[in-house]
mmJSON file of the N, C-alpha and C atoms, coordinates in Angstrom:
{"data_MODEL":{"atom_site":{
"group_PDB":["ATOM","ATOM","ATOM","ATOM","ATOM","ATOM","ATOM","ATOM","ATOM","ATOM","ATOM","ATOM","ATOM","ATOM","ATOM","ATOM","ATOM","ATOM","ATOM","ATOM","ATOM","ATOM","ATOM","ATOM","ATOM","ATOM","ATOM","ATOM","ATOM","ATOM","ATOM","ATOM","ATOM","ATOM","ATOM","ATOM","ATOM","ATOM","ATOM","ATOM","ATOM","ATOM","ATOM","ATOM","ATOM","ATOM","ATOM","ATOM","ATOM","ATOM","ATOM","ATOM","ATOM","ATOM","ATOM","ATOM","ATOM","ATOM","ATOM","ATOM","ATOM","ATOM","ATOM","ATOM","ATOM","ATOM","ATOM","ATOM","ATOM","ATOM","ATOM","ATOM","ATOM","ATOM","ATOM","ATOM","ATOM","ATOM","ATOM","ATOM","ATOM","ATOM","ATOM","ATOM","ATOM","ATOM","ATOM","ATOM","ATOM","ATOM","ATOM","ATOM","ATOM","ATOM","ATOM","ATOM","ATOM","ATOM","ATOM","ATOM","ATOM","ATOM","ATOM","ATOM","ATOM","ATOM","ATOM","ATOM","ATOM","ATOM","ATOM","ATOM","ATOM","ATOM","ATOM","ATOM","ATOM","ATOM","ATOM","ATOM","ATOM","ATOM","ATOM","ATOM","ATOM","ATOM","ATOM","ATOM","ATOM","ATOM","ATOM","ATOM","ATOM","ATOM","ATOM","ATOM","ATOM","ATOM","ATOM","ATOM","ATOM","ATOM","ATOM","ATOM","ATOM","ATOM","ATOM","ATOM","ATOM","ATOM","ATOM","ATOM","ATOM","ATOM","ATOM","ATOM","ATOM","ATOM","ATOM","ATOM","ATOM","ATOM","ATOM","ATOM","ATOM","ATOM","ATOM","ATOM","ATOM","ATOM","ATOM","ATOM","ATOM","ATOM","ATOM","ATOM","ATOM","ATOM","ATOM","ATOM","ATOM","ATOM","ATOM","ATOM","ATOM","ATOM","ATOM","ATOM","ATOM","ATOM","ATOM","ATOM","ATOM","ATOM","ATOM","ATOM","ATOM","ATOM","ATOM","ATOM","ATOM","ATOM","ATOM","ATOM","ATOM","ATOM","ATOM"],
"id":[1,2,3,4,5,6,7,8,9,10,11,12,13,14,15,16,17,18,19,20,21,22,23,24,25,26,27,28,29,30,31,32,33,34,35,36,37,38,39,40,41,42,43,44,45,46,47,48,49,50,51,52,53,54,55,56,57,58,59,60,61,62,63,64,65,66,67,68,69,70,71,72,73,74,75,76,77,78,79,80,81,82,83,84,85,86,87,88,89,90,91,92,93,94,95,96,97,98,99,100,101,102,103,104,105,106,107,108,109,110,111,112,113,114,115,116,117,118,119,120,121,122,123,124,125,126,127,128,129,130,131,132,133,134,135,136,137,138,139,140,141,142,143,144,145,146,147,148,149,150,151,152,153,154,155,156,157,158,159,160,161,162,163,164,165,166,167,168,169,170,171,172,173,174,175,176,177,178,179,180,181,182,183,184,185,186,187,188,189,190,191,192,193,194,195,196,197,198,199,200,201,202,203,204,205,206,207],
"type_symbol":["N","C","C","N","C","C","N","C","C","N","C","C","N","C","C","N","C","C","N","C","C","N","C","C","N","C","C","N","C","C","N","C","C","N","C","C","N","C","C","N","C","C","N","C","C","N","C","C","N","C","C","N","C","C","N","C","C","N","C","C","N","C","C","N","C","C","N","C","C","N","C","C","N","C","C","N","C","C","N","C","C","N","C","C","N","C","C","N","C","C","N","C","C","N","C","C","N","C","C","N","C","C","N","C","C","N","C","C","N","C","C","N","C","C","N","C","C","N","C","C","N","C","C","N","C","C","N","C","C","N","C","C","N","C","C","N","C","C","N","C","C","N","C","C","N","C","C","N","C","C","N","C","C","N","C","C","N","C","C","N","C","C","N","C","C","N","C","C","N","C","C","N","C","C","N","C","C","N","C","C","N","C","C","N","C","C","N","C","C","N","C","C","N","C","C","N","C","C","N","C","C","N","C","C","N","C","C"],
"label_atom_id":["N","CA","C","N","CA","C","N","CA","C","N","CA","C","N","CA","C","N","CA","C","N","CA","C","N","CA","C","N","CA","C","N","CA","C","N","CA","C","N","CA","C","N","CA","C","N","CA","C","N","CA","C","N","CA","C","N","CA","C","N","CA","C","N","CA","C","N","CA","C","N","CA","C","N","CA","C","N","CA","C","N","CA","C","N","CA","C","N","CA","C","N","CA","C","N","CA","C","N","CA","C","N","CA","C","N","CA","C","N","CA","C","N","CA","C","N","CA","C","N","CA","C","N","CA","C","N","CA","C","N","CA","C","N","CA","C","N","CA","C","N","CA","C","N","CA","C","N","CA","C","N","CA","C","N","CA","C","N","CA","C","N","CA","C","N","CA","C","N","CA","C","N","CA","C","N","CA","C","N","CA","C","N","CA","C","N","CA","C","N","CA","C","N","CA","C","N","CA","C","N","CA","C","N","CA","C","N","CA","C","N","CA","C","N","CA","C","N","CA","C","N","CA","C","N","CA","C","N","CA","C","N","CA","C","N","CA","C","N","CA","C"],
"label_alt_id":[null,null,null,null,null,null,null,null,null,null,null,null,null,null,null,null,null,null,null,null,null,null,null,null,null,null,null,null,null,null,null,null,null,null,null,null,null,null,null,null,null,null,null,null,null,null,null,null,null,null,null,null,null,null,null,null,null,null,null,null,null,null,null,null,null,null,null,null,null,null,null,null,null,null,null,null,null,null,null,null,null,null,null,null,null,null,null,null,null,null,null,null,null,null,null,null,null,null,null,null,null,null,null,null,null,null,null,null,null,null,null,null,null,null,null,null,null,null,null,null,null,null,null,null,null,null,null,null,null,null,null,null,null,null,null,null,null,null,null,null,null,null,null,null,null,null,null,null,null,null,null,null,null,null,null,null,null,null,null,null,null,null,null,null,null,null,null,null,null,null,null,null,null,null,null,null,null,null,null,null,null,null,null,null,null,null,null,null,null,null,null,null,null,null,null,null,null,null,null,null,null,null,null,null,null,null,null],
"label_comp_id":["MET","MET","MET","GLU","GLU","GLU","SER","SER","SER","LYS","LYS","LYS","GLU","GLU","GLU","ALA","ALA","ALA","HIS","HIS","HIS","ILE","ILE","ILE","PHE","PHE","PHE","MET","MET","MET","ASN","ASN","ASN","GLU","GLU","GLU","MET","MET","MET","ASP","ASP","ASP","GLU","GLU","GLU","LEU","LEU","LEU","LEU","LEU","LEU","GLN","GLN","GLN","ARG","ARG","ARG","LEU","LEU","LEU","TYR","TYR","TYR","ARG","ARG","ARG","ASN","ASN","ASN","SER","SER","SER","ASP","ASP","ASP","GLU","GLU","GLU","ASP","ASP","ASP","LEU","LEU","LEU","LEU","LEU","LEU","ARG","ARG","ARG","GLU","GLU","GLU","PHE","PHE","PHE","LYS","LYS","LYS","ALA","ALA","ALA","ALA","ALA","ALA","GLU","GLU","GLU","ALA","ALA","ALA","GLU","GLU","GLU","VAL","VAL","VAL","GLU","GLU","GLU","ALA","ALA","ALA","GLU","GLU","GLU","GLY","GLY","GLY","GLY","GLY","GLY","PRO","PRO","PRO","ARG","ARG","ARG","PRO","PRO","PRO","ASP","ASP","ASP","PRO","PRO","PRO","GLU","GLU","GLU","GLY","GLY","GLY","PHE","PHE","PHE","GLU","GLU","GLU","ARG","ARG","ARG","LEU","LEU","LEU","TRP","TRP","TRP","LYS","LYS","LYS","LYS","LYS","LYS","MET","MET","MET","VAL","VAL","VAL","SER","SER","SER","GLU","GLU","GLU","PHE","PHE","PHE","HIS","HIS","HIS","LYS","LYS","LYS","ASP","ASP","ASP","ARG","ARG","ARG","PRO","PRO","PRO","ARG","ARG","ARG"],
"label_asym_id":["A","A","A","A","A","A","A","A","A","A","A","A","A","A","A","A","A","A","A","A","A","A","A","A","A","A","A","A","A","A","A","A","A","A","A","A","A","A","A","A","A","A","A","A","A","A","A","A","A","A","A","A","A","A","A","A","A","A","A","A","A","A","A","A","A","A","A","A","A","A","A","A","A","A","A","A","A","A","A","A","A","A","A","A","A","A","A","A","A","A","A","A","A","A","A","A","A","A","A","A","A","A","A","A","A","A","A","A","A","A","A","A","A","A","A","A","A","A","A","A","A","A","A","A","A","A","A","A","A","A","A","A","A","A","A","A","A","A","A","A","A","A","A","A","A","A","A","A","A","A","A","A","A","A","A","A","A","A","A","A","A","A","A","A","A","A","A","A","A","A","A","A","A","A","A","A","A","A","A","A","A","A","A","A","A","A","A","A","A","A","A","A","A","A","A","A","A","A","A","A","A","A","A","A","A","A","A"],
"label_entity_id":["1","1","1","1","1","1","1","1","1","1","1","1","1","1","1","1","1","1","1","1","1","1","1","1","1","1","1","1","1","1","1","1","1","1","1","1","1","1","1","1","1","1","1","1","1","1","1","1","1","1","1","1","1","1","1","1","1","1","1","1","1","1","1","1","1","1","1","1","1","1","1","1","1","1","1","1","1","1","1","1","1","1","1","1","1","1","1","1","1","1","1","1","1","1","1","1","1","1","1","1","1","1","1","1","1","1","1","1","1","1","1","1","1","1","1","1","1","1","1","1","1","1","1","1","1","1","1","1","1","1","1","1","1","1","1","1","1","1","1","1","1","1","1","1","1","1","1","1","1","1","1","1","1","1","1","1","1","1","1","1","1","1","1","1","1","1","1","1","1","1","1","1","1","1","1","1","1","1","1","1","1","1","1","1","1","1","1","1","1","1","1","1","1","1","1","1","1","1","1","1","1","1","1","1","1","1","1"],
"label_seq_id":[1,1,1,2,2,2,3,3,3,4,4,4,5,5,5,6,6,6,7,7,7,8,8,8,9,9,9,10,10,10,11,11,11,12,12,12,13,13,13,14,14,14,15,15,15,16,16,16,17,17,17,18,18,18,19,19,19,20,20,20,21,21,21,22,22,22,23,23,23,24,24,24,25,25,25,26,26,26,27,27,27,28,28,28,29,29,29,30,30,30,31,31,31,32,32,32,33,33,33,34,34,34,35,35,35,36,36,36,37,37,37,38,38,38,39,39,39,40,40,40,41,41,41,42,42,42,43,43,43,44,44,44,45,45,45,46,46,46,47,47,47,48,48,48,49,49,49,50,50,50,51,51,51,52,52,52,53,53,53,54,54,54,55,55,55,56,56,56,57,57,57,58,58,58,59,59,59,60,60,60,61,61,61,62,62,62,63,63,63,64,64,64,65,65,65,66,66,66,67,67,67,68,68,68,69,69,69],
"pdbx_PDB_ins_code":[null,null,null,null,null,null,null,null,null,null,null,null,null,null,null,null,null,null,null,null,null,null,null,null,null,null,null,null,null,null,null,null,null,null,null,null,null,null,null,null,null,null,null,null,null,null,null,null,null,null,null,null,null,null,null,null,null,null,null,null,null,null,null,null,null,null,null,null,null,null,null,null,null,null,null,null,null,null,null,null,null,null,null,null,null,null,null,null,null,null,null,null,null,null,null,null,null,null,null,null,null,null,null,null,null,null,null,null,null,null,null,null,null,null,null,null,null,null,null,null,null,null,null,null,null,null,null,null,null,null,null,null,null,null,null,null,null,null,null,null,null,null,null,null,null,null,null,null,null,null,null,null,null,null,null,null,null,null,null,null,null,null,null,null,null,null,null,null,null,null,null,null,null,null,null,null,null,null,null,null,null,null,null,null,null,null,null,null,null,null,null,null,null,null,null,null,null,null,null,null,null,null,null,null,null,null,null],
"Cartn_x":[-68.394,-66.963,-67.107,-65.295,-64.746,-63.644,-63.049,-61.929,-60.772,-59.875,-58.98,-58.401,-58.608,-59.035,-59.455,-60.644,-62.061,-61.581,-61.52,-60.971,-60.194,-58.87,-57.723,-58.576,-59.032,-59.812,-60.161,-61.621,-62.315,-61.2,-60.335,-59.941,-59.336,-58.709,-57.42,-59.007,-59.906,-61.161,-61.776,-61.022,-62.428,-61.229,-59.74,-58.779,-58.615,-58.993,-58.659,-60.165,-61.166,-62.108,-62.292,-61.982,-61.334,-60.099,-59.32,-58.503,-58.81,-59.469,-59.964,-60.643,-61.473,-62.806,-62.468,-61.704,-61.495,-63.244,-63.789,-64.573,-64.398,-64.902,-65.136,-65.966,-66.124,-67.017,-68.394,-68.887,-70.08,-70.527,-69.392,-69.582,-69.87,-68.952,-69.071,-70.94,-70.843,-71.883,-73.425,-73.381,-74.682,-74.29,-73.306,-73.183,-74.34,-72.983,-73.249,-75.133,-75.575,-76.953,-77.46,-77.161,-78.194,-77.869,-76.835,-76.095,-77.578,-77.328,-78.359,-79.41,-79.973,-81.557,-82.027,-81.115,-81.294,-80.817,-80.283,-80.476,-82.015,-81.894,-83.939,-84.797,-84.6,-85.719,-85.398,-84.492,-84.241,-84.407,-85.313,-85.578,-84.884,-83.289,-82.493,-81.293,-80.005,-79.086,-79.324,-77.849,-77.979,-76.702,-76.506,-74.908,-74.426,-73.124,-72.526,-70.603,-70.281,-69.317,-67.954,-68.101,-66.917,-66.393,-67.618,-67.825,-67.009,-67.438,-66.531,-65.346,-65.202,-64.048,-62.761,-63.346,-62.338,-61.809,-63.439,-63.528,-62.791,-62.366,-62.021,-60.36,-59.615,-58.397,-58.274,-58.606,-58.997,-58.7,-59.781,-59.081,-58.36,-57.725,-56.471,-54.902,-55.524,-53.67,-53.899,-55.181,-54.564,-54.33,-54.576,-53.756,-53.386,-52.194,-51.199,-50.312,-50.642,-49.845,-49.593,-50.575,-50.627,-50.211,-50.185,-49.766,-48.276,-48.331,-46.838,-45.765,-44.704,-44.032,-43.011],
"Cartn_y":[-80.808,-80.593,-80.244,-79.264,-79.066,-79.828,-79.972,-80.65,-79.825,-79.578,-78.319,-78.66,-79.362,-78.656,-77.921,-77.7,-77.174,-75.815,-75.794,-74.704,-73.861,-74.639,-73.992,-73.458,-73.944,-74.146,-72.9,-72.772,-71.506,-70.411,-70.43,-69.022,-68.265,-68.909,-69.141,-68.529,-69.05,-68.562,-67.592,-66.849,-65.643,-64.831,-65.41,-64.387,-64.112,-64.617,-64.588,-63.953,-63.803,-63.41,-61.442,-61.624,-60.137,-59.517,-60.173,-59.851,-59.229,-60.034,-59.707,-59.203,-59.129,-57.764,-56.607,-57.07,-55.735,-55.291,-56.762,-56.565,-56.984,-56.393,-57.321,-58.348,-59.248,-59.884,-59.816,-58.387,-58.257,-58.243,-57.279,-56.872,-58.461,-59.554,-60.859,-61.98,-61.593,-62.202,-61.393,-60.335,-59.02,-59.692,-59.778,-60.512,-61.734,-62.605,-64.542,-64.493,-63.846,-63.606,-62.951,-62.129,-61.541,-62.861,-62.824,-64.278,-65.196,-66.036,-66.678,-66.809,-65.005,-65.523,-65.057,-64.476,-64.619,-66.105,-67.077,-68.461,-69.268,-69.018,-69.311,-68.731,-67.191,-66.911,-67.397,-68.077,-68.572,-69.849,-70.818,-72.147,-72.745,-72.589,-73.013,-73.848,-73.83,-74.106,-75.532,-74.927,-76.214,-77.404,-78.963,-79.24,-78.923,-78.791,-78.532,-78.271,-80.509,-80.221,-79.853,-79.972,-79.726,-78.096,-77.309,-75.902,-75.525,-76.322,-76.328,-76.248,-77.4,-77.452,-76.652,-76.169,-74.868,-74.274,-73.671,-71.954,-72.449,-73.617,-73.256,-73.508,-74.125,-74.026,-72.739,-72.073,-70.737,-69.728,-70.169,-68.901,-69.499,-70.94,-71.228,-70.259,-70.699,-70.551,-69.042,-67.92,-66.45,-66.385,-66.77,-67.037,-66.81,-67.887,-68.056,-66.938,-67.016,-66.327,-64.688,-63.777,-63.05,-62.808,-63.792,-64.0,-63.612,-62.389,-62.104,-63.521,-64.162,-65.334,-64.737],
"Cartn_z":[-113.253,-113.314,-114.539,-114.264,-115.552,-115.86,-116.581,-116.43,-116.645,-116.316,-116.858,-117.925,-119.36,-120.154,-121.063,-120.186,-120.922,-120.275,-119.182,-118.701,-119.158,-119.901,-120.287,-121.828,-122.709,-123.894,-123.413,-122.61,-122.312,-122.197,-121.907,-121.146,-122.544,-122.862,-123.74,-124.965,-125.168,-126.5,-125.932,-124.738,-124.314,-124.36,-123.811,-124.261,-126.245,-126.56,-128.578,-128.39,-128.331,-128.284,-128.332,-127.146,-126.955,-127.818,-128.083,-128.405,-129.734,-130.447,-131.779,-131.847,-131.027,-131.723,-130.138,-129.049,-128.204,-127.404,-126.636,-125.883,-124.807,-123.805,-122.619,-122.085,-121.037,-120.894,-121.01,-120.333,-120.904,-122.726,-122.926,-124.43,-125.185,-125.014,-125.597,-125.365,-124.23,-123.701,-124.079,-124.611,-124.344,-126.768,-127.294,-128.861,-128.638,-127.716,-127.693,-128.05,-126.695,-126.706,-127.726,-128.826,-129.488,-130.923,-130.752,-132.239,-131.8,-130.612,-129.961,-130.38,-130.678,-130.404,-132.158,-132.766,-133.907,-134.51,-134.181,-134.896,-134.522,-132.984,-132.442,-133.405,-133.589,-134.942,-136.074,-136.997,-138.009,-137.648,-136.487,-136.665,-135.704,-135.354,-134.529,-135.196,-134.33,-135.324,-135.981,-136.848,-137.897,-137.451,-136.905,-137.099,-138.34,-137.435,-139.144,-138.447,-138.033,-137.104,-137.533,-139.475,-140.273,-140.305,-140.413,-139.825,-138.782,-137.574,-136.317,-136.066,-136.811,-137.233,-137.811,-138.906,-139.687,-138.848,-138.108,-137.509,-136.615,-135.684,-134.839,-134.969,-136.575,-136.644,-136.769,-137.298,-137.678,-136.804,-136.091,-134.257,-133.126,-133.634,-131.952,-133.272,-134.436,-135.384,-135.643,-134.731,-135.293,-133.954,-132.735,-131.317,-131.056,-131.469,-131.091,-131.924,-133.445,-134.238,-133.422,-133.243,-132.403,-131.479,-130.239,-129.023,-129.069,-128.047,-127.511,-126.798,-127.105,-126.879,-125.925],
"occupancy":[1.0,1.0,1.0,1.0,1.0,1.0,1.0,1.0,1.0,1.0,1.0,1.0,1.0,1.0,1.0,1.0,1.0,1.0,1.0,1.0,1.0,1.0,1.0,1.0,1.0,1.0,1.0,1.0,1.0,1.0,1.0,1.0,1.0,1.0,1.0,1.0,1.0,1.0,1.0,1.0,1.0,1.0,1.0,1.0,1.0,1.0,1.0,1.0,1.0,1.0,1.0,1.0,1.0,1.0,1.0,1.0,1.0,1.0,1.0,1.0,1.0,1.0,1.0,1.0,1.0,1.0,1.0,1.0,1.0,1.0,1.0,1.0,1.0,1.0,1.0,1.0,1.0,1.0,1.0,1.0,1.0,1.0,1.0,1.0,1.0,1.0,1.0,1.0,1.0,1.0,1.0,1.0,1.0,1.0,1.0,1.0,1.0,1.0,1.0,1.0,1.0,1.0,1.0,1.0,1.0,1.0,1.0,1.0,1.0,1.0,1.0,1.0,1.0,1.0,1.0,1.0,1.0,1.0,1.0,1.0,1.0,1.0,1.0,1.0,1.0,1.0,1.0,1.0,1.0,1.0,1.0,1.0,1.0,1.0,1.0,1.0,1.0,1.0,1.0,1.0,1.0,1.0,1.0,1.0,1.0,1.0,1.0,1.0,1.0,1.0,1.0,1.0,1.0,1.0,1.0,1.0,1.0,1.0,1.0,1.0,1.0,1.0,1.0,1.0,1.0,1.0,1.0,1.0,1.0,1.0,1.0,1.0,1.0,1.0,1.0,1.0,1.0,1.0,1.0,1.0,1.0,1.0,1.0,1.0,1.0,1.0,1.0,1.0,1.0,1.0,1.0,1.0,1.0,1.0,1.0,1.0,1.0,1.0,1.0,1.0,1.0,1.0,1.0,1.0,1.0,1.0,1.0],
"B_iso_or_equiv":[0.0,0.0,0.0,0.0,0.0,0.0,0.0,0.0,0.0,0.0,0.0,0.0,0.0,0.0,0.0,0.0,0.0,0.0,0.0,0.0,0.0,0.0,0.0,0.0,0.0,0.0,0.0,0.0,0.0,0.0,0.0,0.0,0.0,0.0,0.0,0.0,0.0,0.0,0.0,0.0,0.0,0.0,0.0,0.0,0.0,0.0,0.0,0.0,0.0,0.0,0.0,0.0,0.0,0.0,0.0,0.0,0.0,0.0,0.0,0.0,0.0,0.0,0.0,0.0,0.0,0.0,0.0,0.0,0.0,0.0,0.0,0.0,0.0,0.0,0.0,0.0,0.0,0.0,0.0,0.0,0.0,0.0,0.0,0.0,0.0,0.0,0.0,0.0,0.0,0.0,0.0,0.0,0.0,0.0,0.0,0.0,0.0,0.0,0.0,0.0,0.0,0.0,0.0,0.0,0.0,0.0,0.0,0.0,0.0,0.0,0.0,0.0,0.0,0.0,0.0,0.0,0.0,0.0,0.0,0.0,0.0,0.0,0.0,0.0,0.0,0.0,0.0,0.0,0.0,0.0,0.0,0.0,0.0,0.0,0.0,0.0,0.0,0.0,0.0,0.0,0.0,0.0,0.0,0.0,0.0,0.0,0.0,0.0,0.0,0.0,0.0,0.0,0.0,0.0,0.0,0.0,0.0,0.0,0.0,0.0,0.0,0.0,0.0,0.0,0.0,0.0,0.0,0.0,0.0,0.0,0.0,0.0,0.0,0.0,0.0,0.0,0.0,0.0,0.0,0.0,0.0,0.0,0.0,0.0,0.0,0.0,0.0,0.0,0.0,0.0,0.0,0.0,0.0,0.0,0.0,0.0,0.0,0.0,0.0,0.0,0.0,0.0,0.0,0.0,0.0,0.0,0.0],
"pdbx_formal_charge":[null,null,null,null,null,null,null,null,null,null,null,null,null,null,null,null,null,null,null,null,null,null,null,null,null,null,null,null,null,null,null,null,null,null,null,null,null,null,null,null,null,null,null,null,null,null,null,null,null,null,null,null,null,null,null,null,null,null,null,null,null,null,null,null,null,null,null,null,null,null,null,null,null,null,null,null,null,null,null,null,null,null,null,null,null,null,null,null,null,null,null,null,null,null,null,null,null,null,null,null,null,null,null,null,null,null,null,null,null,null,null,null,null,null,null,null,null,null,null,null,null,null,null,null,null,null,null,null,null,null,null,null,null,null,null,null,null,null,null,null,null,null,null,null,null,null,null,null,null,null,null,null,null,null,null,null,null,null,null,null,null,null,null,null,null,null,null,null,null,null,null,null,null,null,null,null,null,null,null,null,null,null,null,null,null,null,null,null,null,null,null,null,null,null,null,null,null,null,null,null,null,null,null,null,null,null,null],
"auth_seq_id":[1,1,1,2,2,2,3,3,3,4,4,4,5,5,5,6,6,6,7,7,7,8,8,8,9,9,9,10,10,10,11,11,11,12,12,12,13,13,13,14,14,14,15,15,15,16,16,16,17,17,17,18,18,18,19,19,19,20,20,20,21,21,21,22,22,22,23,23,23,24,24,24,25,25,25,26,26,26,27,27,27,28,28,28,29,29,29,30,30,30,31,31,31,32,32,32,33,33,33,34,34,34,35,35,35,36,36,36,37,37,37,38,38,38,39,39,39,40,40,40,41,41,41,42,42,42,43,43,43,44,44,44,45,45,45,46,46,46,47,47,47,48,48,48,49,49,49,50,50,50,51,51,51,52,52,52,53,53,53,54,54,54,55,55,55,56,56,56,57,57,57,58,58,58,59,59,59,60,60,60,61,61,61,62,62,62,63,63,63,64,64,64,65,65,65,66,66,66,67,67,67,68,68,68,69,69,69],
"auth_comp_id":["MET","MET","MET","GLU","GLU","GLU","SER","SER","SER","LYS","LYS","LYS","GLU","GLU","GLU","ALA","ALA","ALA","HIS","HIS","HIS","ILE","ILE","ILE","PHE","PHE","PHE","MET","MET","MET","ASN","ASN","ASN","GLU","GLU","GLU","MET","MET","MET","ASP","ASP","ASP","GLU","GLU","GLU","LEU","LEU","LEU","LEU","LEU","LEU","GLN","GLN","GLN","ARG","ARG","ARG","LEU","LEU","LEU","TYR","TYR","TYR","ARG","ARG","ARG","ASN","ASN","ASN","SER","SER","SER","ASP","ASP","ASP","GLU","GLU","GLU","ASP","ASP","ASP","LEU","LEU","LEU","LEU","LEU","LEU","ARG","ARG","ARG","GLU","GLU","GLU","PHE","PHE","PHE","LYS","LYS","LYS","ALA","ALA","ALA","ALA","ALA","ALA","GLU","GLU","GLU","ALA","ALA","ALA","GLU","GLU","GLU","VAL","VAL","VAL","GLU","GLU","GLU","ALA","ALA","ALA","GLU","GLU","GLU","GLY","GLY","GLY","GLY","GLY","GLY","PRO","PRO","PRO","ARG","ARG","ARG","PRO","PRO","PRO","ASP","ASP","ASP","PRO","PRO","PRO","GLU","GLU","GLU","GLY","GLY","GLY","PHE","PHE","PHE","GLU","GLU","GLU","ARG","ARG","ARG","LEU","LEU","LEU","TRP","TRP","TRP","LYS","LYS","LYS","LYS","LYS","LYS","MET","MET","MET","VAL","VAL","VAL","SER","SER","SER","GLU","GLU","GLU","PHE","PHE","PHE","HIS","HIS","HIS","LYS","LYS","LYS","ASP","ASP","ASP","ARG","ARG","ARG","PRO","PRO","PRO","ARG","ARG","ARG"],
"auth_asym_id":["A","A","A","A","A","A","A","A","A","A","A","A","A","A","A","A","A","A","A","A","A","A","A","A","A","A","A","A","A","A","A","A","A","A","A","A","A","A","A","A","A","A","A","A","A","A","A","A","A","A","A","A","A","A","A","A","A","A","A","A","A","A","A","A","A","A","A","A","A","A","A","A","A","A","A","A","A","A","A","A","A","A","A","A","A","A","A","A","A","A","A","A","A","A","A","A","A","A","A","A","A","A","A","A","A","A","A","A","A","A","A","A","A","A","A","A","A","A","A","A","A","A","A","A","A","A","A","A","A","A","A","A","A","A","A","A","A","A","A","A","A","A","A","A","A","A","A","A","A","A","A","A","A","A","A","A","A","A","A","A","A","A","A","A","A","A","A","A","A","A","A","A","A","A","A","A","A","A","A","A","A","A","A","A","A","A","A","A","A","A","A","A","A","A","A","A","A","A","A","A","A","A","A","A","A","A","A"],
"auth_atom_id":["N","CA","C","N","CA","C","N","CA","C","N","CA","C","N","CA","C","N","CA","C","N","CA","C","N","CA","C","N","CA","C","N","CA","C","N","CA","C","N","CA","C","N","CA","C","N","CA","C","N","CA","C","N","CA","C","N","CA","C","N","CA","C","N","CA","C","N","CA","C","N","CA","C","N","CA","C","N","CA","C","N","CA","C","N","CA","C","N","CA","C","N","CA","C","N","CA","C","N","CA","C","N","CA","C","N","CA","C","N","CA","C","N","CA","C","N","CA","C","N","CA","C","N","CA","C","N","CA","C","N","CA","C","N","CA","C","N","CA","C","N","CA","C","N","CA","C","N","CA","C","N","CA","C","N","CA","C","N","CA","C","N","CA","C","N","CA","C","N","CA","C","N","CA","C","N","CA","C","N","CA","C","N","CA","C","N","CA","C","N","CA","C","N","CA","C","N","CA","C","N","CA","C","N","CA","C","N","CA","C","N","CA","C","N","CA","C","N","CA","C","N","CA","C","N","CA","C","N","CA","C","N","CA","C","N","CA","C","N","CA","C"],
"pdbx_PDB_model_num":[1,1,1,1,1,1,1,1,1,1,1,1,1,1,1,1,1,1,1,1,1,1,1,1,1,1,1,1,1,1,1,1,1,1,1,1,1,1,1,1,1,1,1,1,1,1,1,1,1,1,1,1,1,1,1,1,1,1,1,1,1,1,1,1,1,1,1,1,1,1,1,1,1,1,1,1,1,1,1,1,1,1,1,1,1,1,1,1,1,1,1,1,1,1,1,1,1,1,1,1,1,1,1,1,1,1,1,1,1,1,1,1,1,1,1,1,1,1,1,1,1,1,1,1,1,1,1,1,1,1,1,1,1,1,1,1,1,1,1,1,1,1,1,1,1,1,1,1,1,1,1,1,1,1,1,1,1,1,1,1,1,1,1,1,1,1,1,1,1,1,1,1,1,1,1,1,1,1,1,1,1,1,1,1,1,1,1,1,1,1,1,1,1,1,1,1,1,1,1,1,1,1,1,1,1,1,1]
}}}
């Protein structure tokens, strides 16, 4: 079962990606599956926790900067 924070996180992430790339949910899913297949073809994902944190902070910053108040 999802926590409230996880649900909020996913909604904000979805909204951010749609605003940044002007994509529908279907577009995002199609792009995700293509990227996932590419990563698997290259031998699978490689752990990079610092890279994730850096990317996440950047995306959150962009989301809040562009969001109407």
